[in-house]
C-alpha positions as CSV (number, residue, x, y, z in Angstrom):
1,M,86.7,-68.7,-26.5
2,K,85.2,-71.2,-24.1
3,Y,85.2,-75.0,-24.0
4,D,84.0,-77.6,-21.5
5,F,87.4,-79.3,-21.4
6,I,90.8,-78.2,-22.6
7,I,93.3,-81.0,-23.1
8,V,97.0,-80.0,-23.2
9,G,98.9,-82.4,-25.3
10,A,97.7,-84.7,-28.1
11,G,99.9,-87.6,-27.2
12,S,99.3,-91.2,-26.1
13,A,96.8,-90.0,-23.4
14,G,95.5,-86.8,-25.0
15,C,94.2,-88.5,-28.1
16,V,92.3,-91.1,-26.0
17,L,90.7,-88.3,-23.9
18,A,89.7,-86.3,-27.0
19,N,87.9,-89.3,-28.3
20,R,86.2,-90.4,-25.1
21,L,85.1,-86.9,-23.9
22,T,83.5,-86.0,-27.2
23,K,81.8,-89.3,-27.9
24,D,78.3,-88.4,-26.7
25,G,78.4,-85.0,-28.4
26,R,77.6,-83.0,-25.3
27,N,81.0,-81.7,-24.3
28,R,83.0,-79.1,-26.3
29,V,86.6,-80.1,-26.2
30,L,89.8,-78.3,-27.3
31,L,92.9,-80.4,-27.9
32,V,96.1,-78.4,-28.0
33,E,99.4,-79.9,-29.4
34,A,102.7,-78.1,-29.6
35,G,103.9,-80.2,-32.6
36,P,102.8,-80.3,-36.2
37,K,100.3,-82.7,-37.8
38,N,101.4,-86.3,-38.2
39,N,101.4,-86.4,-42.0
40,A,104.9,-87.8,-42.7
41,L,105.1,-91.3,-44.3
42,S,107.9,-92.2,-41.9
43,L,105.4,-92.0,-39.0
44,K,103.4,-94.8,-40.6
45,I,106.3,-97.2,-41.3
46,P,107.1,-99.4,-38.3
47,A,110.7,-99.9,-39.3
48,A,111.3,-96.1,-39.5
49,V,111.7,-95.8,-35.7
50,L,115.3,-94.6,-35.8
51,K,114.6,-92.2,-38.7
52,N,111.8,-90.6,-36.7
53,L,114.1,-90.2,-33.7
54,Q,116.8,-88.6,-35.7
55,T,114.6,-85.6,-36.6
56,T,113.5,-82.8,-34.3
57,K,110.4,-82.0,-36.4
58,Y,108.4,-84.7,-34.6
59,N,110.7,-85.1,-31.6
60,W,111.3,-82.9,-28.6
61,A,114.8,-84.5,-28.3
62,Y,115.3,-83.0,-24.8
63,Q,119.0,-82.9,-23.8
64,G,119.4,-84.1,-20.3
65,E,121.7,-82.7,-17.7
66,P,125.2,-84.2,-17.2
67,E,124.7,-87.5,-15.4
68,P,127.1,-87.7,-12.4
69,E,127.4,-91.5,-12.5
70,L,127.9,-91.6,-16.2
71,G,131.0,-89.5,-16.3
72,G,129.0,-86.4,-17.0
73,R,127.5,-87.7,-20.2
74,T,124.3,-86.1,-21.3
75,I,121.4,-88.3,-22.5
76,T,118.9,-87.4,-25.2
77,H,115.4,-87.9,-24.0
78,D,113.3,-88.4,-27.1
79,R,109.6,-87.5,-26.8
80,G,106.9,-87.3,-29.4
81,K,106.1,-83.8,-30.7
82,T,103.1,-84.4,-33.0
83,L,99.6,-85.8,-33.0
84,G,99.9,-89.1,-31.2
85,G,102.9,-87.9,-29.2
86,S,105.4,-90.6,-28.3
87,S,103.0,-93.3,-29.7
88,S,103.8,-91.8,-33.2
89,I,107.6,-92.2,-32.9
90,N,108.2,-94.9,-30.3
91,G,109.4,-98.5,-30.8
92,L,105.8,-99.8,-31.0
93,C,106.4,-102.4,-28.3
94,F,103.1,-103.4,-26.5
95,I,103.4,-104.7,-23.0
96,R,101.1,-103.9,-20.1
97,G,103.4,-104.4,-17.1
98,H,103.1,-107.0,-14.4
99,A,100.0,-107.4,-12.3
100,L,102.1,-106.7,-9.1
101,D,103.1,-103.3,-10.5
102,F,99.5,-102.2,-10.1
103,E,99.1,-103.9,-6.8
104,G,102.1,-101.8,-5.8
105,W,100.3,-98.6,-7.0
106,R,97.2,-99.6,-4.9
107,Q,99.2,-100.3,-1.8
108,S,101.0,-96.9,-2.1
109,G,97.8,-95.0,-1.6
110,C,96.2,-95.2,-5.1
111,E,92.9,-97.0,-4.3
112,G,91.2,-98.3,-7.4
113,W,94.4,-99.0,-9.3
114,G,95.0,-102.6,-8.5
115,Y,95.3,-105.2,-11.3
116,A,91.7,-106.2,-11.1
117,D,90.8,-102.5,-11.5
118,V,93.0,-101.7,-14.5
119,L,92.5,-105.0,-16.4
120,P,89.0,-104.0,-17.7
121,Y,90.6,-100.8,-19.2
122,F,93.5,-102.7,-20.8
123,K,90.8,-104.9,-22.4
124,R,88.7,-101.9,-23.5
125,L,91.6,-100.2,-25.3
126,E,92.7,-103.1,-27.5
127,K,91.7,-105.1,-30.5
128,Y,94.1,-108.0,-30.1
129,S,95.0,-110.0,-33.2
130,G,95.0,-113.2,-31.1
131,G,91.3,-112.7,-30.2
132,E,89.4,-111.8,-27.1
133,S,90.0,-113.7,-23.9
134,E,89.7,-113.2,-20.1
135,Y,93.0,-111.3,-20.4
136,R,92.8,-109.6,-23.8
137,G,90.4,-107.3,-25.5
138,G,88.9,-107.9,-28.9
139,N,86.9,-104.8,-29.9
140,G,88.9,-101.8,-28.7
141,P,90.2,-98.9,-30.8
142,L,93.9,-99.9,-30.6
143,A,94.9,-102.8,-32.9
144,V,97.6,-104.9,-31.2
145,H,99.5,-107.3,-33.5
146,R,101.0,-110.6,-32.4
147,P,103.9,-111.2,-34.9
148,K,105.0,-114.6,-36.1
149,P,108.8,-114.2,-35.8
150,Q,110.5,-115.6,-39.0
151,N,114.1,-114.6,-38.4
152,P,116.1,-117.6,-37.0
153,L,117.7,-115.3,-34.4
154,Y,114.3,-114.8,-32.7
155,K,113.8,-118.6,-32.6
156,A,117.4,-119.1,-31.2
157,F,116.7,-116.5,-28.5
158,L,113.4,-118.1,-27.4
159,D,114.8,-121.7,-27.5
160,A,118.0,-120.6,-25.7
161,G,115.9,-119.1,-22.9
162,S,114.2,-122.5,-22.4
163,E,117.5,-124.4,-22.6
164,A,118.8,-122.1,-19.8
165,G,115.9,-123.1,-17.6
166,Y,113.8,-120.0,-17.9
167,P,110.1,-120.3,-18.3
168,V,108.3,-119.8,-21.6
169,T,105.2,-117.6,-21.8
170,D,102.4,-117.7,-24.3
171,D,101.5,-114.1,-23.6
172,I,103.5,-111.5,-21.7
173,C,100.2,-109.5,-21.3
174,G,98.2,-112.4,-20.1
175,Y,98.4,-115.0,-17.4
176,R,102.2,-115.2,-17.3
177,Q,104.5,-112.2,-17.9
178,E,107.7,-113.9,-16.6
179,G,109.6,-115.8,-19.3
180,F,110.6,-115.8,-22.9
181,G,108.0,-115.0,-25.5
182,V,106.8,-113.1,-28.5
183,F,106.6,-109.3,-28.2
184,D,103.3,-107.7,-29.3
185,M,103.3,-104.6,-31.4
186,S,101.1,-101.5,-31.8
187,I,100.7,-102.2,-35.5
188,D,97.6,-102.5,-37.7
189,N,97.9,-104.1,-41.1
190,G,101.6,-103.3,-41.4
191,E,101.2,-99.7,-40.3
192,R,102.1,-98.0,-37.0
193,N,99.0,-97.7,-34.9
194,S,99.4,-94.6,-32.8
195,T,96.7,-93.2,-30.6
196,A,96.3,-90.5,-33.3
197,K,95.3,-93.1,-35.7
198,A,93.3,-95.3,-33.3
199,Y,91.5,-92.7,-31.3
200,L,91.9,-89.2,-32.7
201,D,91.2,-89.9,-36.4
202,P,87.8,-91.4,-35.8
203,A,86.9,-88.4,-33.6
204,R,88.1,-85.6,-35.9
205,P,84.7,-85.3,-37.8
206,R,82.9,-84.5,-34.5
207,Q,81.7,-80.9,-34.4
208,N,82.4,-80.7,-30.7
209,L,86.1,-81.3,-31.0
210,K,88.6,-78.7,-32.1
211,V,92.3,-79.7,-32.6
212,V,95.0,-77.0,-32.7
213,T,98.5,-78.0,-33.7
214,D,101.8,-75.9,-33.6
215,A,100.5,-74.3,-30.5
216,Q,102.8,-74.1,-27.5
217,V,100.9,-73.7,-24.2
218,Q,102.4,-70.9,-22.1
219,K,100.7,-71.4,-18.8
220,I,97.6,-72.5,-17.0
221,L,95.3,-69.6,-16.0
222,F,94.0,-69.5,-12.5
223,N,91.4,-67.7,-10.5
224,G,92.7,-68.2,-7.0
225,N,93.3,-72.0,-6.7
226,E,90.8,-72.8,-9.5
227,A,92.0,-73.5,-13.0
228,I,90.0,-71.5,-15.5
229,G,91.8,-72.0,-18.8
230,I,95.2,-71.7,-20.6
231,S,97.1,-69.4,-22.8
232,Y,99.0,-70.7,-25.9
233,K,101.2,-69.2,-28.5
234,K,100.6,-70.0,-32.2
235,A,103.4,-70.5,-34.7
236,N,103.0,-66.8,-35.9
237,G,103.7,-65.6,-32.3
238,E,100.1,-64.7,-31.5
239,T,99.0,-65.6,-27.9
240,I,95.5,-67.0,-27.5
241,K,93.6,-67.3,-24.2
242,V,90.9,-69.9,-23.9
243,E,88.5,-70.7,-21.0
244,A,87.7,-74.1,-19.6
245,L,84.2,-74.3,-18.1
246,Q,84.7,-77.7,-16.5
247,E,88.4,-78.8,-16.4
248,V,91.9,-78.2,-17.7
249,I,93.5,-81.6,-18.3
250,L,97.3,-81.8,-18.7
251,S,98.4,-84.7,-20.9
252,A,101.8,-83.2,-21.9
253,G,103.8,-86.2,-20.6
254,A,106.3,-86.8,-17.9
255,V,108.4,-83.8,-19.0
256,G,105.8,-81.3,-20.3
257,S,103.2,-81.7,-17.5
258,P,105.4,-80.9,-14.6
259,Q,107.1,-78.1,-16.6
260,L,103.8,-76.5,-17.3
261,L,102.7,-76.9,-13.7
262,M,105.8,-75.1,-12.4
263,L,105.6,-72.3,-15.0
264,S,102.0,-71.8,-13.9
265,G,102.9,-71.5,-10.2
266,V,102.2,-75.1,-9.0
267,G,105.2,-76.9,-7.6
268,P,108.0,-76.7,-5.0
269,A,107.6,-73.2,-3.6
270,S,111.4,-72.6,-3.1
271,H,112.1,-73.6,-6.7
272,L,109.3,-71.3,-8.1
273,K,110.7,-68.4,-6.0
274,E,114.1,-68.9,-7.6
275,H,112.5,-68.1,-10.9
276,G,110.2,-65.3,-9.8
277,I,107.1,-67.3,-10.4
278,P,104.0,-66.4,-8.2
279,I,103.0,-69.4,-6.1
280,V,99.5,-70.8,-6.7
281,A,100.1,-74.1,-4.8
282,D,103.1,-75.4,-3.0
283,L,103.4,-79.0,-4.2
284,P,107.0,-80.3,-3.5
285,G,106.4,-83.5,-5.5
286,V,106.1,-81.7,-8.9
287,G,109.0,-82.7,-11.1
288,Q,110.3,-85.2,-8.5
289,N,110.2,-89.0,-8.5
290,L,111.5,-89.1,-12.2
291,N,111.7,-92.8,-13.2
292,D,113.1,-94.3,-16.3
293,H,114.2,-97.7,-17.6
294,P,118.0,-97.6,-18.2
295,D,119.2,-99.6,-21.2
296,F,122.5,-101.4,-21.9
297,V,123.2,-103.1,-25.2
298,L,125.4,-106.1,-25.9
299,K,126.4,-106.7,-29.6
300,F,127.4,-110.0,-31.2
301,Q,128.8,-111.1,-34.5
302,C,126.4,-113.3,-36.4
303,L,128.0,-116.5,-37.9
304,K,125.2,-117.0,-40.5
305,P,123.9,-114.4,-43.0
306,V,120.5,-114.1,-41.3
307,S,120.7,-110.6,-39.8
308,I,118.8,-107.9,-41.5
309,W,121.9,-105.8,-42.2
310,P,121.8,-106.3,-46.0
311,Q,118.3,-105.0,-46.1
312,T,119.3,-101.8,-44.3
313,R,121.7,-100.8,-47.1
314,L,120.5,-98.5,-49.9
315,I,119.3,-101.2,-52.4
316,G,117.8,-103.3,-49.6
317,R,116.0,-100.3,-48.1
318,T,114.6,-99.3,-51.5
319,F,113.1,-102.7,-52.3
320,A,111.8,-103.1,-48.7
321,G,110.2,-99.7,-48.9
322,I,108.5,-100.4,-52.3
323,R,107.3,-103.7,-50.9
324,W,105.8,-102.0,-47.9
325,I,104.1,-99.3,-50.0
326,L,102.6,-102.0,-52.3
327,R,101.8,-104.7,-49.7
328,R,102.3,-103.3,-46.2
329,D,104.5,-106.3,-45.2
330,G,108.1,-107.3,-45.2
331,I,110.9,-106.0,-43.1
332,C,109.3,-102.5,-43.0
333,A,106.2,-103.8,-41.3
334,S,108.0,-104.8,-38.2
335,N,109.8,-102.8,-35.4
336,Q,112.4,-105.6,-35.3
337,F,111.7,-106.4,-31.7
338,E,109.7,-109.6,-32.0
339,A,111.0,-111.5,-29.1
340,V,111.3,-110.5,-25.5
341,A,112.2,-112.0,-22.1
342,C,111.0,-110.8,-18.7
343,V,113.2,-112.4,-16.1
344,R,114.1,-112.1,-12.4
345,S,117.6,-111.0,-11.6
346,G,118.0,-113.5,-8.8
347,A,116.4,-115.5,-6.0
348,G,114.3,-113.4,-3.6
349,V,113.0,-111.1,-6.4
350,E,109.2,-111.4,-6.4
351,Y,108.6,-110.8,-10.1
352,P,110.6,-109.8,-13.2
353,D,112.9,-106.8,-12.9
354,I,114.9,-107.2,-16.1
355,Q,113.6,-107.1,-19.7
356,L,115.7,-108.5,-22.6
357,T,114.9,-107.7,-26.2
358,L,116.7,-109.0,-29.3
359,S,117.2,-107.1,-32.5
360,P,118.4,-109.0,-35.6
361,A,120.9,-106.1,-36.5
362,A,123.5,-104.2,-34.4
363,V,123.7,-100.4,-34.7
364,D,126.4,-97.9,-33.9
365,D,125.7,-96.2,-30.5
366,Q,126.3,-92.7,-31.9
367,T,124.9,-92.7,-35.4
368,W,122.4,-95.5,-35.0
369,K,123.5,-96.7,-38.4
370,P,123.7,-100.5,-38.7
371,L,127.1,-102.0,-38.3
372,P,128.4,-103.1,-41.7
373,E,128.4,-106.8,-40.9
374,H,126.1,-109.5,-40.0
375,A,125.4,-108.9,-36.3
376,F,122.7,-108.7,-33.7
377,Q,122.2,-107.1,-30.3
378,I,120.4,-107.8,-27.1
379,H,119.1,-105.0,-24.9
380,V,119.2,-105.2,-21.1
381,G,116.5,-103.0,-19.5
382,L,116.1,-102.4,-15.8
383,M,112.4,-102.5,-15.1
384,R,112.5,-101.5,-11.4
385,N,115.6,-99.5,-11.0
386,F,116.1,-97.8,-7.6
387,S,117.5,-94.5,-8.7
388,R,115.2,-91.5,-9.1
389,G,115.8,-88.1,-10.8
390,N,113.9,-84.9,-11.2
391,I,112.7,-82.2,-13.7
392,T,113.3,-78.6,-12.9
393,L,113.0,-75.3,-14.6
394,R,115.9,-73.5,-16.2
395,N,114.0,-70.2,-16.2
396,A,110.4,-68.9,-16.4
397,D,110.3,-68.9,-20.2
398,P,107.9,-71.6,-21.6
399,A,110.1,-71.9,-24.7
400,T,113.1,-73.0,-22.7
401,P,113.4,-76.8,-22.2
402,P,113.5,-77.9,-18.5
403,R,116.4,-79.6,-16.8
404,I,116.2,-83.4,-16.9
405,L,118.4,-85.3,-14.4
406,A,117.6,-89.0,-14.4
407,N,120.3,-89.8,-11.9
408,Y,121.1,-93.1,-13.6
409,L,123.1,-95.4,-11.3
410,K,122.8,-93.1,-8.3
411,D,121.6,-96.0,-6.3
412,P,124.4,-98.6,-6.4
413,R,121.9,-101.5,-6.5
414,D,121.2,-100.5,-10.2
415,R,124.8,-101.3,-11.1
416,D,124.5,-104.7,-9.6
417,L,121.2,-105.4,-11.5
418,L,122.8,-104.3,-14.8
419,R,125.8,-106.6,-14.3
420,K,123.4,-109.5,-13.5
421,G,121.4,-108.7,-16.7
422,I,124.6,-108.7,-18.8
423,R,125.6,-112.1,-17.4
424,I,122.1,-113.5,-18.1
425,V,122.5,-112.4,-21.7
426,R,125.9,-114.1,-21.9
427,E,124.4,-117.2,-20.5
428,I,121.6,-117.2,-23.1
429,V,123.9,-116.8,-26.1
430,N,126.0,-119.7,-24.9
431,Q,123.2,-122.1,-25.1
432,P,123.1,-124.8,-27.8
433,A,120.3,-123.0,-29.8
434,F,122.6,-119.9,-30.3
435,K,125.8,-121.8,-31.1
436,P,125.2,-121.8,-34.9
437,F,124.6,-118.1,-34.9
438,C,126.6,-116.4,-32.1
439,G,130.1,-115.3,-32.9
440,E,132.4,-113.0,-31.0
441,E,131.0,-110.5,-28.5
442,I,131.5,-107.2,-30.2
443,Y,130.7,-105.2,-27.1
444,P,131.5,-105.1,-24.2
445,G,133.8,-108.0,-25.5
446,N,134.6,-111.4,-24.0
447,A,137.6,-110.0,-22.2
448,T,135.3,-107.7,-20.1
449,Q,134.3,-109.9,-17.1
450,S,135.0,-108.4,-13.7
451,D,132.5,-106.2,-11.9
452,S,134.8,-103.2,-12.2
453,E,135.4,-103.8,-16.0
454,L,131.7,-104.1,-16.6
455,D,131.0,-100.9,-14.6
456,V,133.3,-99.0,-16.9
457,C,131.4,-100.1,-19.9
458,I,128.1,-99.4,-18.2
459,E,129.1,-95.9,-17.4
460,E,130.3,-95.3,-21.0
461,K,127.4,-96.7,-22.8
462,L,124.3,-96.8,-20.6
463,N,121.4,-95.1,-22.3
464,T,117.6,-94.8,-21.9
465,Q,114.6,-96.7,-23.1
466,W,112.7,-93.4,-23.2
467,H,110.2,-94.4,-20.5
468,L,110.2,-91.3,-18.4
469,S,107.4,-91.3,-15.8
470,G,106.4,-90.5,-12.3
471,T,107.0,-86.7,-12.2
472,A,103.5,-85.8,-10.9
473,R,102.7,-89.0,-9.1
474,M,99.4,-90.2,-7.7
475,G,98.9,-90.6,-4.0
476,A,96.8,-89.7,-1.0
477,S,96.4,-86.1,0.0
478,N,98.5,-86.6,3.1
479,N,101.4,-87.7,1.0
480,R,103.5,-84.6,0.5
481,E,105.2,-86.1,-2.5
482,A,102.0,-86.9,-4.3
483,V,100.7,-84.4,-6.9
484,V,97.4,-85.8,-7.9
485,D,94.8,-88.0,-6.3
486,P,93.7,-91.4,-7.7
487,N,91.3,-89.6,-10.0
488,G,94.1,-87.5,-11.5
489,L,92.9,-84.3,-9.7
490,V,95.8,-82.0,-8.6
491,H,95.9,-81.7,-4.8
492,G,94.9,-78.3,-3.6
493,I,93.6,-77.1,-7.0
494,S,90.1,-77.4,-8.4
495,K,89.3,-78.1,-12.1
496,L,92.8,-79.2,-12.9
497,R,93.6,-82.8,-13.7
498,I,96.7,-84.6,-15.0
499,I,96.3,-87.7,-17.2
500,D,99.5,-89.2,-18.6
501,A,102.6,-91.2,-17.6
502,S,103.7,-88.5,-15.1
503,I,101.1,-89.7,-12.6
504,M,102.5,-93.2,-12.3
505,P,103.7,-93.8,-8.8
506,A,106.4,-96.1,-10.2
507,A,107.1,-97.2,-13.8
508,T,105.5,-100.4,-15.0
509,N,107.4,-103.6,-15.8
510,G,108.0,-103.0,-19.4
511,N,107.5,-100.3,-22.1
512,T,105.2,-97.6,-20.7
513,N,103.0,-96.7,-23.7
514,S,100.3,-99.3,-23.1
515,P,99.8,-98.4,-19.4
516,T,99.7,-94.7,-20.4
517,I,96.8,-95.4,-22.8
518,M,95.1,-97.5,-20.0
519,I,95.4,-94.5,-17.6
520,A,93.7,-92.3,-20.1
521,E,90.9,-94.8,-20.7
522,K,90.3,-95.2,-17.0
523,L,90.4,-91.6,-16.0
524,S,88.2,-90.6,-19.0
525,D,85.4,-92.3,-17.1
526,S,86.3,-90.3,-14.0
527,V,86.2,-87.0,-15.9
528,L,82.8,-87.9,-17.3
529,G,81.5,-88.9,-13.9
530,K,80.9,-92.5,-14.9
531,P,81.4,-95.4,-12.4
532,P,84.6,-97.4,-13.1
533,L,84.2,-100.6,-15.1
534,D,83.6,-103.7,-13.1
535,R,86.8,-105.3,-11.6
536,I,88.0,-108.5,-13.3
537,E,89.6,-111.0,-11.1
538,V,91.8,-113.4,-12.9
539,P,94.7,-115.7,-11.8
540,V,98.3,-114.5,-12.5
541,W,101.3,-116.7,-12.5
542,Q,104.1,-116.2,-10.1
543,N,106.9,-118.6,-9.2
544,K,106.0,-120.1,-5.9
545,N,109.6,-120.7,-5.1
546,Y,110.8,-117.2,-6.0
547,E,112.4,-116.7,-2.5
548,T,114.8,-119.5,-3.1
549,C,115.2,-119.8,-6.9
550,Q,115.8,-117.5,-9.8
551,R,114.0,-119.4,-12.6
């Protein structure tokens, strides 16, 4: 069977590409997804995030390698395994990243990826509930919802940030990211708005699009250094080979794309030889530069009965679920992350490197069940951590998950940043706005104060925000660590492109789903041979005194 384009992975990027590449009706496109269809009701309910992560039906749930700096603990790396990919199971947090993230991409050899270059595509992808502006889009496929936080804990968090001297921002995706503000959500009329819903569903009736689910791609097929197709295995064990007349596009994510490259003979030559894989192209950067946002959680008793804990019990869940089914509102229509802070860890830091998010319930670290008391928690996420990891093969069997080593805390500077983040949280909850609500610190506990004491807790509890990226990074052809050029084309290979979070040179400042969708929007124009959208030059706020002050 022959198609013009074959897209591997129907995730956050793949669904976008399937829509854009079939829109004019000329291209025949095959979209191949390893997971099942996205029919489950839980995939529609925003508050069902933890439920979706606890099943492996829609979640790869990769088990990482023992992390040396975390006492040998293994971290589970949840990734979407269904139509919509991780956008179907993630936390629905919508944040673009800071303008200087993209300037950093451009300066690292990715011409055409500065903020003015990517802003038109951020605007193109979204239908923002706050309306169109010079920063926001109003007519795109992806509905983005600005909540109106009602829980008093959100108001306390935002007010406390201001009391502590941190700036307030009207829109973390607009003029000013830095500060305390409301967190946008990928939600449409109370339902999760994945790329499967926003992009793929409208394209499904098109005769030039074929979608295959429950199909595990085995390898990319080559003729010399030219990609000519793929082979995939169906659920019944049958292996199918299909030909790509124009391009094979990998959108399997930061884990799946480098794994498939290496299985197909594209990657570090020495590593491929270890597993007896014939070398098509020696690209040492494949699987390297693994970046993630580490996450540490502080938990606090809540002095007033305003947490959502009662609504998480059986009776509460039942009534909340019925309300959502009938009205698409209430507690089930939110991800429970409605307030966020993007702050700088100290003087001399150019732009925010720490993200704080509040949840009006505290959960057990192992079971993810809510603690049986009124409590809340605040997440400390490192947005620009210094440590880098890698993804390597265990063997040459496509059914075997790869090794994932994030190397959390390998660079000691990350420990320092986490300690600073913890102390910022403690400063926030000690502000007057929080006094009526904040009781004892459940974890790490008020007695845990010194650097060494905090380090023990960090090593015991540090986890992931599930923002793996960078494992097939963009860069110039003379950069031996780069895997693709600024158009997503794999160096040294023709007719093979990668379009997903793996090509980010560095992770963006915040949750990575929105930038991944933007990448697919931008590179869909490149695939189709269209000129890029006109650059949009807009002012962006930055503290003029950042060299000498922290807020």
